[in-house]
N, C-alpha and C positions, 0 to 999 in steps of 0.2 A: 504494500500500500504506500503510495507516494504522499508525503506530507505537503500540504499547501499552506503557504504563509498568506494570511489575509491582509488586505490593505490597512486595516486597523492596527494589526500587529506591527506592520512595517512602520506606521506612523508613530507607534509607541517606542519602537527601537530608535527611530530617528530623533524623537523628542528627548529620549534619555541621553543619546550621544551628544545632541546639541547642548543639553544642560551641563554635561560633563566638560565639554569644551569650554563653555562659558566660565565654569568654576575654575578650570585650569588657567584661563586667561586672567580672570580676576585675581586668583592667587598669585600668578606671576607678577602682576602689576604691584600688588601689595608687598610681596617679598622683595621685588626689585627696588621699590621706593625705600623701604626700611634698610635694605642692604646697602643702597647708595649712601644713605646717611651714616651708617656704620663705617663704611669705607672712607668717606670724607673725613670723619673724626679721627681716623687712624693713619692719615697720610702725614709723613714727616719728611724733612729735608736731609739728605745725606751730607755729612761734613766733607769738605774738600771739593767735591764735584757739584754740589748743589742739586743733585738729582732728586726728584720726588719719588717716594716709595711708600708702600703699605706696610705698617708695622703694628702687629697686634700683641707681641710679647713685651713685657716690662723688663727693665734691667735685672730685677731680682729673679724673675722667672728664667731669664737667660743665664744668670749665674748658677742657678740650681741645675739647669740642663747641662751647663758646661762642667760642673763638678761630677755629674753622673758620667759624662763622656770621658772625663779624665780617669775616674775610678775604673771604668770598663777597660780602657787602654792599659792601665797599670796592672789590672788583674790578669790581662792576657799576656803581658810581657814582664810579669813581676820578677822573674829570675834572670832577666836579660838587661836590667838597668845597669848602665856603666857607672862606676863610682865617680863622685864629684871631682876627683883629682885626675881623672882620665884625660889625656890630651884632647880627645874629641869633644869632651864636655867643656873643658876650659876654652877651647877654640870657639865653640858656639856661644858661650857666655861672653867672651871678649867681643866678638862681632856684634852680638845682640845688644850689649851695653853701649857700644859705640853708636849704634843706630838710635837707641833710646835717648842718649845724652844729646845727640845732634838735633833731635826733634823734640826737645823737652818743652817746647811752647805749645804742643798739641795737648789740649785738655783731656782728650780721650785716653791718653797714655796713663793718666793717674787714676783711672777707674779699674785698672788691672793690677794684679799681683804677678809680676813676670817671673817665671821659673823656667829652668832648662832641664830636660831629660833626654838622654841619648840612649837608644835601644840597640843592643848588639844583635841586629837582625839584618839580613841582606835586602830587605824591602827598600825600594827606592822611593821614599816618601818622607814628607815633612809636614807637620801641621801645627798651627797655633790655635788653641782653644779660645773661646770668647773671654775666658777668665784671665788669659795671658800666659797660660802654660804652653811652653814650646816643647814639642815632642819631635825629635829628629831620629832617623834610623841610620845605622851604619852604612847601609847600601846607598843612601842618598849622599852621605858624606864622601863616599868614594868617588862620586861623580864630579866633585868640585876640584878644579885645578888650582884655585887660589881663594883667598878670603873675599875677594871682590865678588866672585860667583856665589859664594856662601851668603854674602850680604844681600845679593839680589833676591835669593829665595826666602831668606828670613824676612826681608822687607815686604815681600809679597804676602807672606803668611801673616805678618803683623798687621798689614793693611786690612786683611779680612777681619781681624779682631777689632781694630779701632773703628772700622766702618760698620761693625755689627752685622756682617753678612750672614752669619749663621741664623740669627733671629729673623733677618729679612727673608731668607730662603724658606724658613719654616712658615713665616707669615704668608709668603706668596703661595706656598703649597696649600695652606689652609684656605686661602681665598679661592684658588682654583677648585679645590674639592667642594667648597660651598656652592660655587657657580654651576657646577655640573650636576648638582643634586636634582634640580628640576628637569633637565633633559633626560636624566636617567629614570626619573619617575615616569615621564612621558613614554619612554621606551618600553618600560615594563607594563604600563597601563594599556597601550594601544597596539603593540605588535601582536600578531595573531598566535604566536607560539613561544614557549619558553626558550626553545633552541635558537630561534632567530633573535630573541631578546638578548641572550647570552653573547652571541657573536657581535651584535650591534653594540652592546655594553663594552665588550673588550676593545672593539674598534674605536669607539669614542675615547676611551682612556688612552689608547695608543696615540691618537691624533692630538690629544691635549698634551701628552708627554713630549712628542716630537716637535710640535708647533709652538708650545708655550713654556713648558717646564725646562727642557734642555737648552733652548736659546737663552732663556733667562739666566740659567746657571753659567753659560759661557760668557754672557755679558758681565756678570759679577766677577768672573776670573779676569776679564780684560780690565775692569776697573781696578782690581787689586794690583795687576801688573803696572798700571799707570801710576797709581798712588805710591806703590812700592818703589818705583823708579825715582820718584821725588824724594822719598825718605832716604834712599841710598845716596842720591846726589848731595843732599844736605849733610850727609855723614862723610862726604868727600871720597867715596869709593869710585872706582873706575866703572861708570855705568855702561860703558861699551861692552863689558863682560856679560851683561844680561843678554844681549843679542848673540854674543859668541856662545854662551851656554846653550840657548835653545837651538842655535844652529848646529852645535855639536850633537845634540840629541836627534836632530833631523838626520844628520849623516849616519849615526849609529842605526837608526831605524831603517834607513835606505839600504845600508850594508846587510842588515839581517834579512831584509826582503830578497836581496839579490842572491844571497847564499842559501836561501830556502829555510831560514830559521823562523820560528814563530815569533810574532810581535804582539804586544798588548794593544796595538792601535785598532780603533774601530772607525767606521765612517764618521766624518766630522759632524753630520747632522744627528748622529746617535750618541754623541759624547757629551759628558758634563763639562769638559774642558776644551778650549780651543786647541787646534793641532799645534804641534811644535813649530811648523813653518809659519802658521798664522801669527803665533806669538812673536816670533822673530821679526816678521814684517811689521807688525804694529809697534813693537818696541823701537825699531829703526825709524819709524815715522816720528816718534816722540823724542828721539835722541837729541836733536838740536836744542830743544827746550831743556832737556835734562843737563846737557853740557853747559848751557847758559846759566842754569841754576847753580851749578858747581862754581862757576866764575863769580856769581853774585855772593856766594857763601865764602869767597876768598880761599878756595881750596888750592892746593899746589897744582901746578900744570901737569897734565897727563903726558906720558911718554909718546913719542912720535909713532911708536910701533902700535898700530891699531889691531887689537885681537880679533876684530871682525874680518879683516882682510883675508887671512889664511883660511878661515872657515868658508868665506864666499868663494875663494878659488877652488877649494875642494868640492863645494856644492856644484859649481859650474862644471868641474871635471866629471862629477858623478852623472850629470845630465847628459853628457856626450859619450861617456864610456861605461861599459858594464864590467863588473868584476867577475862575472860568471861566463865561462866559455863552454860551449857545447861540444862534446867529443863524439 
């Protein structure tokens, strides 16, 4: 027997659907209005760059989060902490103190309790927590050819701390998660099956990540590079080494690719950080201003031997020659 839908039943379904759509529209307007007011009340200005940003976490909340992060890191590497008198620890402390002293007019420096921990681990990483705790890994230290390169990385990480980038990223993630709640509700309410809803849900989250979250993360890294370059210039370090350092990492990455070794690199649009080549290029663009700032700070004149030149020559060579020969 074939079921027949009457005109009256069709009208009832249409009326219910129409009512639901109106409810969603009204709810969207109400939520959007209150959400905008909440957003506007939490917009602050970034020190140094004057950029507007959404910040929902307070300094006390950030400090608590930072302490938890520090304890987690220390619990993981509790038996690998180098002693305070180890040469690597004293080296990081010396360079860090020079950066802090040269930039002592920055008020954000005084909201931190700066500490140094060096972990005896081959990981090539360095981080500075929002509280001011500097955590350096032996693997990263082995990459530095001189104190100038170490200063560039420390200045970059310190910039993250004084610009409160950790709180900003958490706030940005919170904002995006809130904004997609309504689209997700619509997906689950109107799509005909749970299977289609699951796929659409996953696709929406991926779109938000690739188009909004990851580019935002890369822009924050660029900002830390820029401010870090200024901190290092004021401390009279050779800022040209910043470009040389990222250029060297570019070369190492290219060599690994040519000899068939695995690399940690991912496509730029899927990375939380700009590529090494992108960082080198952006730093080179800002180099004239950084060198001028060194002069304003009455730093001693740099040597005529520019550390960038050798790196550039090698990069040009790599573009036109392959290290791999096919037998």
